[in-house]
C-alpha positions, 0 to 999 in steps of 0.5 A: 109613234105609240098608238092607244085603243081608246073606247068609242062610248067613253074616250077611256084609254084601253089595253091591247088585249083588253075585251071590256073598257076599264071606264065604262064596262062596254065591250070593246070592238076589234077596231076600237080607235086608235090615236097618238098617245101623246096626244092626250086631248082632242075633244073640246070643254067649255070652262067652267065658269066658278072654275075659271076665276068669274065667280066674285071673291067673297065668302059666297064664292071660291077664289079659283087657282089654277094652280079606341070605340066610339060612335059611328054614322053608318052601318057596315054595309052602307049608308043610311039613307031616307026613303026614296022621294022623287025630286018633285017632293021631299019629306020631313023625315029624318034618318038618325044615327046608327053605330059601325065598325071600322073599315080597312086600312091605307097607305098613309099619304103626307098631307105636303106631298105634291100632285103626283108626277104627270106628262102635261102638255108645257104651255109655250111662250108665245100663246099663239103656238100649240102646246103639243107641237110647233104648230099655229093656234087658231079658234083653240086647235091647231093649224098642224095637228088638228088637236084641241088645247089644253082648257081651264078645266084640266086641273082647277082648284077652288079655294074658300075659308071653308072648304076647298076642291081640287078637279083634275082631267086624270092621266087617260081622258081627253077632257074633263067632265067633272065639275064642281062647286062651292058656297059660304053663307057669310058668318054674319048673316041672320040665318045658316051663317056660316053654313057650307052649301057644295056640289060634285057631278059627274058627266056621264061619258057615253052621254053627249056633252056630258061636261057642260051636263056636270057644270050646269048641274053644279052651279045650278044645284049649288046656287039653289042650295046657297039661296035656300040655306041662307034664306031659313028653308031646313036644309033637307028641303033646300037639298031637294029642291037644288036637284029638282033644279039641276035635274031640270037644267040638265035636262033643258041642255038636250037636243032631243031624248036621244041625245041628251046630256047625263050628270051624277050629283052628290051635294052636302050642306055643313051647318056648323050653327046645329052641327048637322050634315045634310047630303043628296045624290043621285048617281056614284058620286059620294060624300064621306065623313072622316074622322079626324081623332079618337073623339069623333065619329068614326068615319063612314060613307054617307051614301049608297051608289045608284049603280047596277052592282050596288043594285044586286048587293043589295037584292043579294043576288051577288057578292060585292067582290062579286058585282064590284068584278063584274063588267056593269059593275059602274053601271047606273041606274040613276042619273040626271038627264032628259033621258033619266026619266021620273028619278027619285032623289035620296037625302039623309041627314047625320050629326056627327061629332068632331073634328073630322071632314065632309068629302065629296067625290066622283070616282075618279077618287073612290075606285081607288079608295072606296073605304072610307076608313081607307080615306082617312087613314091614306091622309091623316088630319084632313079636316085640319088643311083641306087644301093640302087634303084635297091636293094629296087625294087628286095626287093619289088617284093620280099615283093609282093610274088616275083612270077617270076624271078626280074631283075631290071637295073637302069640308073641315068640321070643327071639334064639337058635337051633336047640338040637335036631336032628329027625330 
């Protein structure tokens, strides 16, 4: 039976000669745990309510299924960000738009391409039988091999008429620690009609119950966003409130400061009435603007990572290439959790010229396609066919190795332009 080494910190798989874990960057002990390669899932994970069919259908909740020169938004070196603010107070200042040049391209993939072929368990006809072996299942575990049976979070799609999300466990992790949530304000609502609120969270693998942290943060964040925006609040104020409440909710599930679930957070409020896109983030989950045509704003990264590598680049200590080669490249310097201390939230508002799409994603995708133009070229016209685009992005990440959980939310932005000027 083939064995693979497992990082004791984040449960990522490691090759026999690896010294550092690719997933979390920590040094691997010589006696790292080995597990049978055929059994990818043996850690419990709680289903996410909004990802498993428990959210009511309608405009405010997603349908869930298992199954030439042009203006830019941000400079080459990164995204504009409002001055960092405490999660307890959000200022009214709003950054303007700044020019950008193009970014490197990537191979294209057809929107019609299915998800990459992968070795998933095949559900038996009898739900009482294990999907990994001929054993019987009791309380979610096989009585013979002892392995946890797959859950509804291994691969999930959330669909609304205005946005689509896809989340997948990937090929090397034993559970999906990502979470996502989408809410759409009713088109007949008196305030912010048709506005889309979306959140993506990535559980910090080295923390306990990270899958629960991401679920709680995503669902709390999007609920507050939708409530505040539909009530007439400015999207920036709503974003600050959503992050504050999400951080409190994650901190509230900790057993102690030394045993604290943690996650990243990125959100977007896309308002068709004003043409604005407001993003907020803590950690290294990202938001992108992907251009949908020559008349639209150039593709751009809208966030800056709260990571060791980004900090080294901003301080001028290392080049981006040098920083990303470090074993500490993906180490977080800010996150949501009871052990995070007082953190600063980032909030930024831009007004792109459409058509195009706003894409929120975890690092399971952007590790392979970090540049905005690369994402645009890989799946052209993402805003025209959001469900196919989200599935295609997940498929690309799986084809590239799928070494992390992958979550992608695509929010289409129709043709139009800047209708509101910002200070």
